[in-house]
Legacy VTK file of the C-alpha trace (Angstrom):
# vtk DataFile Version 3.0
C-alpha trace
ASCII
DATASET POLYDATA
POINTS 635 float
94.753 121.634 147.537
95.895 118.971 145.078
93.134 116.842 143.557
94.746 113.387 143.925
91.910 111.421 142.321
91.843 113.697 139.277
95.633 113.412 138.945
95.393 109.596 138.958
92.663 109.670 136.329
94.746 112.075 134.234
97.819 109.809 134.478
95.731 106.905 133.208
93.984 108.730 130.373
97.096 110.389 128.955
98.443 106.976 127.953
95.601 106.328 125.513
94.255 108.024 122.392
92.598 110.437 121.905
93.517 111.817 125.328
97.214 111.703 124.462
96.490 114.447 121.914
95.176 116.869 124.533
97.113 119.400 126.575
97.682 118.876 130.295
95.200 121.629 131.079
92.505 120.152 128.838
93.032 116.698 130.239
92.972 117.873 133.849
89.720 119.722 133.193
88.187 116.478 131.945
89.683 114.350 134.746
88.122 116.522 137.455
84.655 115.756 136.050
85.073 112.012 135.434
82.730 109.669 137.278
84.061 106.291 138.401
81.784 103.223 138.159
82.282 99.699 139.487
80.411 97.207 137.282
79.880 93.621 138.408
80.142 90.791 135.900
77.071 90.440 133.602
75.710 93.848 134.629
74.752 96.270 131.861
76.049 99.804 131.306
73.407 100.412 128.667
71.020 98.350 126.539
69.793 98.396 122.963
66.976 100.890 122.283
67.667 102.630 125.599
67.775 106.421 125.516
71.310 107.750 125.279
73.178 108.680 128.427
74.755 112.112 128.391
78.187 110.525 128.564
80.505 108.035 127.004
82.831 105.539 128.675
86.446 104.435 129.026
87.461 101.068 130.490
89.879 101.487 133.407
90.074 97.824 134.480
88.322 94.655 133.370
86.474 94.089 130.092
83.191 95.287 128.625
81.449 93.312 125.893
79.457 95.052 123.169
76.615 92.804 122.037
74.098 92.696 119.229
71.494 90.361 120.660
73.484 87.376 121.933
76.407 87.979 119.566
79.587 89.551 120.916
80.737 92.070 118.302
83.394 93.906 120.295
85.385 93.462 123.471
86.660 96.628 125.155
89.577 96.394 127.537
91.941 98.847 129.258
91.859 102.285 127.618
89.113 101.442 125.122
86.245 103.861 124.485
82.628 102.822 123.997
79.181 104.396 124.019
80.163 107.142 121.592
76.676 107.563 120.164
76.124 110.154 122.912
78.794 112.274 121.265
78.211 111.554 117.575
74.483 110.841 117.231
71.518 112.039 119.274
69.277 108.976 119.281
69.099 105.582 121.030
71.710 102.902 121.636
71.874 100.251 118.917
73.877 97.730 120.988
74.189 96.382 124.524
77.214 97.056 126.739
77.719 94.429 129.453
80.610 93.616 131.799
82.362 90.384 130.795
84.212 90.482 134.128
84.320 92.776 137.137
85.247 96.166 135.713
85.978 99.753 136.596
84.670 102.243 134.037
85.118 106.005 133.734
82.177 107.984 132.377
82.612 111.443 130.858
80.012 113.997 129.915
79.833 114.443 126.164
79.435 118.183 126.718
82.788 118.397 128.494
84.626 117.113 125.441
82.649 118.750 122.651
84.564 122.034 122.617
87.927 120.299 123.019
87.278 117.759 120.272
86.102 120.382 117.785
89.385 122.282 118.196
91.648 119.205 118.224
91.687 117.458 114.806
93.690 114.452 116.005
91.320 113.714 118.884
88.335 114.331 116.637
89.558 111.900 113.974
90.214 109.184 116.528
86.767 109.418 118.117
84.995 109.527 114.763
86.944 106.447 113.629
86.150 104.692 116.927
82.468 105.365 116.438
82.404 104.370 112.791
84.120 101.017 113.253
81.277 99.968 115.546
78.276 101.212 113.555
75.618 98.737 112.566
76.051 99.564 108.875
79.284 101.446 108.094
78.250 101.772 104.444
75.018 103.658 105.158
74.627 107.220 103.933
74.557 108.720 107.441
77.881 107.135 108.393
79.470 107.222 104.957
83.074 108.346 105.088
83.479 108.225 108.855
84.841 104.682 108.860
88.142 105.879 107.459
88.362 109.314 109.017
92.098 108.934 109.619
92.967 108.857 105.912
93.362 112.185 104.096
92.299 112.358 100.471
94.313 115.299 99.196
94.536 115.851 95.475
97.996 117.233 94.731
98.886 118.638 91.351
100.673 115.718 89.729
102.088 117.992 87.044
104.208 119.774 89.631
105.603 117.119 91.924
107.538 119.508 94.139
104.305 121.089 95.359
103.774 118.110 97.614
107.383 117.247 98.386
108.356 117.761 102.005
111.224 120.219 102.423
114.313 118.784 104.090
115.733 121.465 106.373
118.892 121.564 108.479
118.034 120.490 112.008
121.188 121.972 113.563
121.003 125.721 112.916
123.958 127.854 114.010
122.846 130.486 116.528
124.181 133.378 118.592
122.890 136.084 120.936
121.971 139.646 119.966
124.985 141.107 121.813
127.507 138.823 120.020
130.235 140.785 118.171
129.941 140.556 114.376
133.559 139.375 114.035
132.920 136.482 116.447
129.770 135.514 114.558
131.733 135.508 111.286
134.406 133.262 112.792
131.700 130.763 113.832
130.105 130.880 110.369
133.455 130.295 108.701
134.411 127.448 111.030
131.041 125.729 110.552
131.016 126.425 106.792
127.545 127.927 106.795
126.098 130.953 105.033
123.891 132.154 107.864
123.625 132.492 111.620
120.389 132.982 113.523
120.072 135.369 116.451
117.947 133.867 119.228
116.458 134.948 122.517
115.110 132.279 124.865
115.629 129.784 122.014
113.266 131.789 119.786
114.523 133.371 116.528
114.576 137.170 116.490
116.891 137.852 113.537
119.281 136.384 110.975
122.605 137.320 109.362
123.564 135.887 105.984
126.585 136.219 103.678
124.548 138.809 101.791
124.258 140.960 104.937
128.027 140.779 105.446
128.662 141.886 101.842
126.118 144.705 101.854
126.633 146.039 105.378
130.206 145.196 106.405
132.244 145.049 103.184
130.722 148.378 102.079
131.817 150.091 105.305
128.311 150.820 106.609
129.143 148.919 109.789
132.290 147.611 111.461
133.048 144.063 112.565
133.366 145.278 116.179
129.656 146.086 116.415
127.052 143.703 117.799
125.163 141.443 115.411
121.923 143.153 116.396
123.004 146.192 114.349
123.036 144.328 111.005
120.656 141.421 111.477
117.539 141.103 109.312
114.436 141.119 111.475
111.845 139.849 111.973
112.548 136.411 110.542
110.106 134.453 108.385
109.085 131.252 110.156
107.358 128.017 109.130
106.482 124.711 110.840
108.443 121.469 110.171
105.740 120.334 107.714
106.668 123.019 105.172
106.668 121.840 101.545
109.096 122.811 98.808
106.389 124.855 97.094
105.601 126.804 100.276
109.294 127.516 100.796
109.802 128.745 97.251
106.770 131.035 97.420
107.839 132.457 100.802
111.381 133.177 99.570
110.147 134.854 96.392
107.470 136.866 98.178
109.820 138.152 100.884
112.954 138.340 98.695
114.965 136.260 101.147
117.118 133.157 100.912
116.538 131.566 104.346
113.519 130.473 106.382
113.495 129.654 110.083
111.729 126.436 111.103
110.109 126.585 114.534
108.154 124.106 116.607
104.741 125.571 115.770
105.626 127.717 112.772
105.562 131.042 114.618
108.450 133.262 115.826
107.205 132.704 119.383
108.216 129.039 119.584
111.551 127.232 119.763
113.850 127.308 116.726
114.404 123.770 115.410
115.890 124.279 111.937
116.888 126.458 108.997
115.912 126.055 105.336
118.019 127.787 102.674
117.590 128.478 98.996
120.499 126.101 98.402
118.564 123.329 100.199
115.690 123.850 97.759
118.026 123.569 94.778
119.475 120.342 96.163
115.980 118.954 96.759
115.039 119.535 93.148
117.517 116.769 92.411
115.310 114.390 94.397
111.897 114.983 92.899
110.249 112.562 90.450
110.638 114.686 87.322
114.371 115.090 87.852
114.819 111.439 88.876
113.167 110.214 85.676
115.412 112.499 83.615
118.423 111.040 85.444
117.145 107.521 84.732
116.977 108.226 80.986
120.615 109.423 81.056
121.932 106.528 83.192
124.562 104.310 81.584
124.773 101.463 84.132
122.768 99.480 86.668
124.973 100.927 89.407
123.926 104.492 88.566
120.283 103.371 88.460
120.702 101.867 91.916
121.742 105.276 93.243
118.665 106.871 91.648
116.361 104.200 93.112
117.817 104.927 96.548
116.836 108.569 96.026
113.342 107.360 95.154
113.214 105.451 98.430
114.023 108.659 100.282
111.316 110.397 98.272
108.876 107.660 99.325
109.785 108.202 102.960
109.210 111.955 102.641
105.840 111.444 100.984
104.708 109.013 103.686
105.815 111.346 106.481
103.946 114.217 104.842
100.751 112.118 104.558
100.516 112.459 100.788
97.642 110.249 99.467
98.855 106.689 98.971
97.379 106.457 95.454
99.493 109.418 94.391
102.597 107.906 96.000
101.975 104.554 94.301
101.664 106.228 90.889
104.918 108.145 91.358
106.973 105.190 92.621
105.525 102.936 89.900
106.480 105.485 87.245
110.040 105.524 88.613
110.193 101.700 88.757
108.906 101.429 85.184
111.382 104.040 83.951
114.240 102.136 85.599
113.082 98.869 84.015
112.781 100.465 80.560
116.287 101.895 80.845
117.660 98.519 81.938
115.994 96.825 78.948
117.612 99.307 76.555
121.010 98.912 78.246
120.693 95.116 78.051
119.807 95.179 74.331
122.852 97.378 73.705
124.995 94.998 75.755
123.957 92.023 73.595
124.927 94.063 70.511
122.068 92.571 68.543
118.574 93.934 67.990
115.622 91.701 69.059
114.749 89.297 66.214
110.994 90.007 66.560
108.771 92.403 68.513
108.399 91.561 72.202
106.865 92.900 75.413
108.240 93.014 78.945
105.561 92.525 81.594
105.615 93.415 85.256
103.484 90.950 87.192
102.244 90.705 90.768
102.410 93.870 92.861
104.480 95.793 90.302
101.940 94.874 87.637
99.241 96.339 89.892
101.418 99.428 90.495
101.459 98.680 94.216
105.161 97.887 94.706
106.269 100.774 96.911
109.054 99.054 98.831
112.069 97.296 97.364
110.760 93.733 97.200
111.734 90.843 94.913
110.992 91.112 91.201
108.227 89.298 89.304
108.193 89.624 85.518
107.577 87.848 82.234
108.372 88.226 78.539
106.208 87.560 75.473
107.495 87.637 71.908
105.897 87.441 68.502
105.346 84.001 66.970
108.077 82.724 64.668
108.376 79.743 62.368
109.493 76.472 63.906
112.976 76.678 62.347
113.590 80.040 64.080
111.993 79.138 67.393
115.099 77.888 69.215
117.303 80.826 68.213
114.583 83.370 69.036
113.890 81.841 72.447
117.616 81.706 73.171
117.976 85.427 72.377
115.138 86.493 74.661
116.271 84.232 77.521
119.732 85.812 77.284
118.196 89.283 77.214
115.898 88.487 80.158
118.779 87.144 82.240
120.694 90.380 81.725
117.619 92.434 82.661
116.894 90.370 85.795
120.503 90.640 86.957
120.574 94.408 86.458
117.258 94.806 88.336
118.870 92.797 91.136
121.797 95.233 91.149
119.356 98.139 91.443
117.765 96.563 94.522
114.913 94.370 93.233
116.058 90.972 94.463
115.793 87.883 92.296
112.509 86.072 92.880
113.040 83.045 95.171
110.313 81.178 93.241
112.023 82.080 89.942
108.939 83.875 88.579
111.070 85.919 86.229
111.450 86.278 82.484
114.816 84.492 82.590
112.894 81.318 83.488
112.014 79.474 80.225
108.485 78.964 81.591
107.915 82.713 81.659
109.669 83.629 78.391
107.316 82.433 75.661
105.788 83.312 72.331
102.284 84.778 72.325
100.805 81.464 71.147
102.604 79.592 73.929
101.335 82.072 76.516
97.772 81.706 75.238
98.017 77.913 75.428
99.454 78.129 78.952
96.699 80.454 80.167
94.058 78.172 78.634
95.562 75.172 80.420
95.581 76.999 83.763
91.959 78.064 83.336
90.453 74.841 81.996
92.433 72.463 84.230
92.758 74.430 87.482
94.516 73.096 90.542
96.001 74.891 93.547
99.294 75.697 91.819
97.650 76.907 88.608
95.238 79.138 90.510
98.217 80.627 92.362
99.929 81.329 89.023
96.752 82.942 87.676
96.621 85.245 90.713
100.151 86.413 89.923
100.163 86.481 86.120
96.697 87.969 85.659
98.039 91.143 87.316
100.375 91.943 84.440
101.183 95.383 83.096
103.074 96.319 79.947
106.335 98.051 80.876
108.104 97.988 77.523
107.422 96.772 74.017
104.558 95.738 71.775
101.064 96.481 73.110
99.326 94.300 70.506
100.949 91.171 71.914
99.565 91.990 75.358
96.090 92.719 73.950
96.127 89.333 72.236
97.041 87.619 75.520
94.280 89.464 77.402
91.660 88.481 74.829
92.676 84.829 75.076
92.262 84.877 78.871
88.679 86.117 78.709
87.831 83.690 75.900
89.108 80.796 78.011
87.150 81.982 81.073
83.980 82.270 78.974
84.408 78.672 77.849
84.989 77.384 81.378
83.044 79.624 83.735
83.507 77.382 86.778
87.130 78.581 86.816
85.930 81.755 88.537
84.414 79.625 91.288
87.800 77.987 91.853
89.440 81.422 91.952
86.782 82.500 94.443
87.541 79.570 96.702
91.215 80.522 96.634
90.318 84.148 97.437
88.809 82.935 100.720
91.880 81.018 101.876
92.566 83.788 104.392
89.461 84.673 106.414
88.784 88.144 107.828
91.759 89.038 110.078
89.956 89.204 113.424
88.271 86.660 115.619
85.531 88.181 117.742
86.531 91.486 116.167
89.404 92.301 118.495
91.729 89.313 118.593
94.064 89.556 115.604
94.727 86.325 113.758
98.505 85.945 114.025
101.054 83.387 112.887
101.000 80.414 115.249
104.434 78.994 114.392
107.657 79.597 112.513
109.965 82.586 112.238
107.103 85.074 112.520
105.200 83.422 115.363
102.719 85.792 117.071
103.184 88.420 114.340
100.410 89.741 112.109
100.818 89.065 108.377
99.295 92.236 106.914
99.916 91.066 103.342
98.228 87.655 103.530
95.600 88.478 106.157
94.452 91.916 105.003
95.906 93.189 101.716
95.684 90.068 99.541
92.016 89.290 100.350
91.130 92.694 98.873
93.513 92.228 95.920
92.111 88.763 95.165
88.488 89.920 95.446
89.013 92.879 93.110
90.770 90.703 90.525
88.074 88.014 90.581
85.173 90.449 90.318
86.776 92.384 87.445
87.430 89.121 85.560
83.802 88.138 86.050
82.800 91.321 84.210
85.241 90.744 81.301
86.911 94.058 82.093
90.322 94.472 80.449
93.274 96.775 81.148
92.289 97.583 84.742
95.078 96.196 86.870
95.462 98.092 90.143
93.305 97.100 93.106
91.957 100.605 93.621
91.192 101.059 89.904
89.430 97.698 89.881
87.177 98.597 92.814
86.433 101.979 91.204
85.429 100.214 87.992
83.283 97.763 89.944
81.523 100.677 91.664
80.604 101.986 88.193
79.423 98.603 86.941
77.501 97.714 90.118
76.110 100.934 91.608
73.986 98.888 94.006
77.209 97.694 95.701
79.080 100.985 95.341
79.308 101.693 99.091
81.031 98.381 99.785
83.517 98.852 96.945
84.329 102.381 98.097
84.932 101.069 101.612
87.272 98.439 100.154
89.181 101.240 98.397
89.513 103.156 101.664
90.625 100.043 103.528
93.194 99.189 100.863
94.649 102.696 100.925
95.118 102.543 104.677
96.597 99.016 104.614
99.035 99.869 101.818
100.172 102.991 103.657
100.474 101.064 106.919
102.596 98.323 105.353
104.807 100.914 103.673
105.305 102.766 106.967
106.229 99.520 108.726
108.637 98.555 105.942
110.396 101.932 106.028
110.532 101.838 109.815
111.992 98.322 110.006
113.912 98.352 106.696
112.088 95.264 105.429
109.041 94.337 103.349
106.662 95.544 106.072
104.742 92.276 105.817
104.969 90.938 109.367
104.007 93.235 112.212
104.670 92.886 115.933
101.301 93.871 117.355
102.872 94.756 120.706
104.755 97.565 118.972
101.529 99.203 117.774
99.729 101.979 119.574
96.060 101.620 120.345
95.380 104.199 117.631
97.170 102.040 115.039
95.286 98.933 116.147
92.042 100.864 115.772
93.060 101.989 112.295
93.719 98.391 111.270
90.498 97.244 112.898
88.548 99.720 110.796
89.863 98.037 107.642
88.709 94.532 108.505
84.955 95.025 108.199
85.103 95.548 104.382
87.339 92.454 104.069
84.717 90.280 105.766
81.909 91.835 103.750
83.626 91.472 100.367
84.395 87.829 101.187
80.732 87.282 102.111
79.797 88.765 98.735
82.147 86.335 96.959
80.651 83.361 98.814
77.165 84.251 97.624
77.985 85.375 94.092
80.186 82.414 93.197
78.243 79.850 95.258
81.377 79.024 97.215
79.617 77.304 100.126
79.407 74.277 97.805
83.161 74.298 97.203
84.519 75.148 100.662
LINES 1 636
635 0 1 2 3 4 5 6 7 8 9 10 11 12 13 14 15 16 17 18 19 20 21 22 23 24 25 26 27 28 29 30 31 32 33 34 35 36 37 38 39 40 41 42 43 44 45 46 47 48 49 50 51 52 53 54 55 56 57 58 59 60 61 62 63 64 65 66 67 68 69 70 71 72 73 74 75 76 77 78 79 80 81 82 83 84 85 86 87 88 89 90 91 92 93 94 95 96 97 98 99 100 101 102 103 104 105 106 107 108 109 110 111 112 113 114 115 116 117 118 119 120 121 122 123 124 125 126 127 128 129 130 131 132 133 134 135 136 137 138 139 140 141 142 143 144 145 146 147 148 149 150 151 152 153 154 155 156 157 158 159 160 161 162 163 164 165 166 167 168 169 170 171 172 173 174 175 176 177 178 179 180 181 182 183 184 185 186 187 188 189 190 191 192 193 194 195 196 197 198 199 200 201 202 203 204 205 206 207 208 209 210 211 212 213 214 215 216 217 218 219 220 221 222 223 224 225 226 227 228 229 230 231 232 233 234 235 236 237 238 239 240 241 242 243 244 245 246 247 248 249 250 251 252 253 254 255 256 257 258 259 260 261 262 263 264 265 266 267 268 269 270 271 272 273 274 275 276 277 278 279 280 281 282 283 284 285 286 287 288 289 290 291 292 293 294 295 296 297 298 299 300 301 302 303 304 305 306 307 308 309 310 311 312 313 314 315 316 317 318 319 320 321 322 323 324 325 326 327 328 329 330 331 332 333 334 335 336 337 338 339 340 341 342 343 344 345 346 347 348 349 350 351 352 353 354 355 356 357 358 359 360 361 362 363 364 365 366 367 368 369 370 371 372 373 374 375 376 377 378 379 380 381 382 383 384 385 386 387 388 389 390 391 392 393 394 395 396 397 398 399 400 401 402 403 404 405 406 407 408 409 410 411 412 413 414 415 416 417 418 419 420 421 422 423 424 425 426 427 428 429 430 431 432 433 434 435 436 437 438 439 440 441 442 443 444 445 446 447 448 449 450 451 452 453 454 455 456 457 458 459 460 461 462 463 464 465 466 467 468 469 470 471 472 473 474 475 476 477 478 479 480 481 482 483 484 485 486 487 488 489 490 491 492 493 494 495 496 497 498 499 500 501 502 503 504 505 506 507 508 509 510 511 512 513 514 515 516 517 518 519 520 521 522 523 524 525 526 527 528 529 530 531 532 533 534 535 536 537 538 539 540 541 542 543 544 545 546 547 548 549 550 551 552 553 554 555 556 557 558 559 560 561 562 563 564 565 566 567 568 569 570 571 572 573 574 575 576 577 578 579 580 581 582 583 584 585 586 587 588 589 590 591 592 593 594 595 596 597 598 599 600 601 602 603 604 605 606 607 608 609 610 611 612 613 614 615 616 617 618 619 620 621 622 623 624 625 626 627 628 629 630 631 632 633 634
């Protein structure tokens, strides 16, 4: 007899993580053992210091508030999970759970799910992340690392980029049945211009014929073209899942002395065939790995050819993101490609002018490119510094470098890095200066700060040498720290600016979204989440007089070394930043834009949870800034 209640519970649960990761059989097994509770408003499900129930809970209807004393720290609505300490820890509840309105709640025995969760990584990660985002102290040793359980920290071999490159396989393999006549199979192969045909049974691959088989078995007279393909096919086939990497494919082909791999739904011969990967595909892919791209960049003779290479890099970025390669690794690769493109453009522009630079100079990437965090094709931010010259040569020297910078900016625009709307580019006379002029400008910004000057400091203090004379950049860096030492209150002003965007959630679950304009009701992940971490890292590193550490992650790592007592917070900021940068990149690739503004309605509950887990470190690092720089007096 059909269990109607269990079926209804199953239909509800399957729409929410982590239950959407379970099989129908697993989910039905759970649904048959679910208990349904009606909770009146203001009634408790459990209280602080109460012994754990042997279950955890899912909200069916209504809303459950999670309280610490009288403070609401979380609000759980439809599909949300709470009370996970029963599953993760074996102690007492640390918080209260009380109905904010009349609610229906499902309770599930922790024992029912234990076996399923252990064998289902996706469900396991979700529940661990759910638990960790609601711990009293997510930086404690017992919970360390669980806050960001959804982020993998693989360490690929950066000396062999193709090891981690996802293999692009053909998703429309040509197939036939075992009883197909060889001649007919050859006609299909010729018409479709392919070098192989896969023999399937019930959509599963059982054999393959390649051009090599036709040469060795038909052209030699061993078999006739009137026989069935089964007589000459190579079997069994070698199969892999869709996540196969280039390195795995190469090893498999060498080991088995074959030129084709079958791609199946689960990587075994017993699942549906979904693609074919050939040796030729691997050769083609080698033209789209970082090492080859950088070699192509060095040989490029025009901005148009560099644009084509940068488009390849964008496809590489997409592959890396889909394969869940660590974001720090991706950022290093894309930054190396961007820098190589810029260097090549500088050399092409110098050649175009037909006159060597009159004095040594340096080209600086600023903003996100200076921090090596510019993954998507956004607008360019750059500056130029040149060696001091005598007054009589100043006009001619400045004129040369402005002409050079204009050519460089225009070529970068051709490649895909749009001209900066705010004109923060080296072709702007304000950002094309001698080293003495830059030092004087930095000193003015630091000793006479206002809102605009602080904004410029936030952009220009994230500079990175892309091309040219390193000594000029060292001299600029030294002058910045000397000016800060002479006017220490500048850091307090920078701190106040770093708090212009508060932590992104109100009452922990309501995202702070844009309330007007083109992006009304959208979440600004750059301003609300990424930049607070960027600004905090920059300010804290400056306060320690630490030079030549420009990326946000590198800055937090350095801070963890300098301040071991705050190491856990800084490491959590690193984890949060990695997730946010990946999330923005995914959104940008998905929507073909900068990824900055996000429609929250388009996000799954799992994605909202992932973002939520990043906001605790933002609030905590901002609280640290308030105390350290005495900002309550300035706000």
